[in-house]
Structures are given as structure tokens and as C-alpha cells.
C-alpha positions in Angstrom: 82.6 14.8 33.1 79.3 14.4 32.1 78.4 11.7 34.8 79.6 13.9 37.7 78.0 17.0 36.2 81.1 19.2 35.1 79.8 22.4 33.3 80.8 25.8 32.1 81.5 28.2 34.8 82.2 25.5 37.7 85.0 25.7 40.1 86.4 22.2 40.3 89.5 20.6 42.0 91.4 17.4 41.1 93.4 15.5 43.8 96.5 14.0 42.3 96.5 15.5 39.0 100.0 14.5 38.2 100.9 15.9 34.8 97.2 17.5 34.3 96.0 15.1 31.7 92.5 15.2 33.0 92.8 18.6 34.5 93.4 20.3 31.2 90.3 18.7 29.6 88.2 19.9 32.6 89.8 23.4 32.5 88.4 23.3 28.7 85.2 22.2 29.8 84.4 24.7 32.4 85.8 27.6 30.2 87.1 31.0 31.0 84.3 31.7 33.6 85.3 28.5 35.6 88.5 27.2 37.3 90.3 24.1 38.1 92.5 23.7 40.9 95.0 20.9 40.1 96.4 19.4 43.2 99.7 17.4 43.4 102.5 16.8 46.2 105.2 16.0 43.9 107.5 19.0 43.0 108.3 17.7 39.5 104.6 17.2 38.5 103.7 20.9 40.0 106.4 22.3 37.8 105.5 20.2 34.7 101.9 21.4 35.2 102.8 25.2 35.6 105.0 25.0 32.4 102.1 23.3 30.5 99.7 26.1 31.4 102.1 28.6 30.3 102.9 26.6 27.0 99.3 26.0 26.2 98.0 29.4 27.4 95.7 27.5 30.0 94.6 30.5 32.2 91.7 29.0 34.2 93.8 26.4 35.7 95.7 26.9 39.1 98.3 24.5 40.2 98.0 23.7 44.1 100.9 22.2 46.3 99.1 20.0 48.7 100.3 17.6 51.4 100.0 13.8 51.7 96.8 14.2 53.6 95.4 17.4 52.5 95.0 19.0 48.8 95.0 22.3 50.6 91.9 23.5 48.7 89.9 26.9 49.6 87.1 26.0 52.0 83.6 26.3 50.6 84.5 27.3 46.8 84.3 24.2 44.7 81.3 22.7 42.9 83.2 19.4 42.4 86.2 17.6 43.5 87.4 14.5 41.6 90.3 12.1 42.2 91.2 9.9 38.8 93.1 6.8 39.4 94.5 8.4 42.6 92.7 6.9 45.5 94.3 3.5 45.4 97.7 5.4 45.9 96.9 7.1 48.9 98.4 6.2 52.1 95.7 7.6 54.2 92.7 7.8 51.8 90.1 8.6 54.5 91.9 11.4 55.8 92.4 12.9 52.4 88.6 12.6 51.8 87.7 14.2 55.1 90.1 17.2 54.2 88.6 17.6 50.7 84.8 17.8 52.1 85.2 21.3 53.5 86.3 22.6 50.0 83.1 21.8 48.5 80.1 24.3 48.1 76.8 23.1 49.7 75.6 20.4 47.2 79.0 20.0 45.7 80.2 16.7 44.2 83.0 14.4 45.4 83.9 11.8 42.6 86.4 9.0 43.2 87.0 7.6 39.7 89.2 4.3 39.3 89.7 1.9 36.5 91.6 -1.2 35.4 91.6 -3.3 32.3 88.2 -5.0 33.3 86.4 -2.5 35.3 85.6 1.1 35.6 84.4 2.4 38.9 82.9 5.7 39.6 81.7 6.9 43.3 80.4 10.1 43.7 78.9 11.8 46.8 76.8 15.1 47.2 
């Protein structure tokens, strides 16, 4: 979060949030004046994140059902969007990134974070 500049009050999106492991930490970082949009396409993951938000009283995280090529984030609203260990699983990654770009505010950051046992990679674009 430090590397890509996530701060209190930011509006941030995660593509492929799965169970919300990272999104919950980001929600804590952005605090009550910020917001996290946690995107998923799998209904089971969406249901789990919704239930988790209720159980853990996470009020600044919104679960967003997307489609395989578009996270369906609102246009021009996000300070940052990140993908954590998701890019390699995308069927049409270029199309997804093209659909993410309009959701960023001017100067917003798009971060692609991938890791394996021997290498951690973070690519980010402004």
C-alpha cells in the first residue's frame, strides 16, 4: 500500500478481490472518509465479502459485481485501482485494463501486483 500511495480518504478499487483479504486491509488504511470498491465476478466470493463486511462492521467497502472484461467501477471516481495476484488469471487482461482506466481520476494509479515464491513484481501506472 505504501508503494502505490494508498492513504486516508482515498477511493480505491480492487479487481478480483476474491474473499477480500487485501480489500479489508485497504479499507482500514483509507479509513471512514475513504472507500474501497471490491470487485469480483464469482457470486460465492461476492456473497462472502458482503457477509464479511456485515460481520466485521466494515462500512467503507462496497462489493461490486463485474463481468469478465470489466470491473464496472464508476467512471472518474478512483484514486487507485490494483490487482493482486489476479492479472495472470484474466482471460483478456488488456481488455480489463482498458476498462479500468476510465474509472481513475486524473493522476490516479493503476497497480498490477504479482508474486510467486522467488519474485515479487509491482507495476504501476499513472
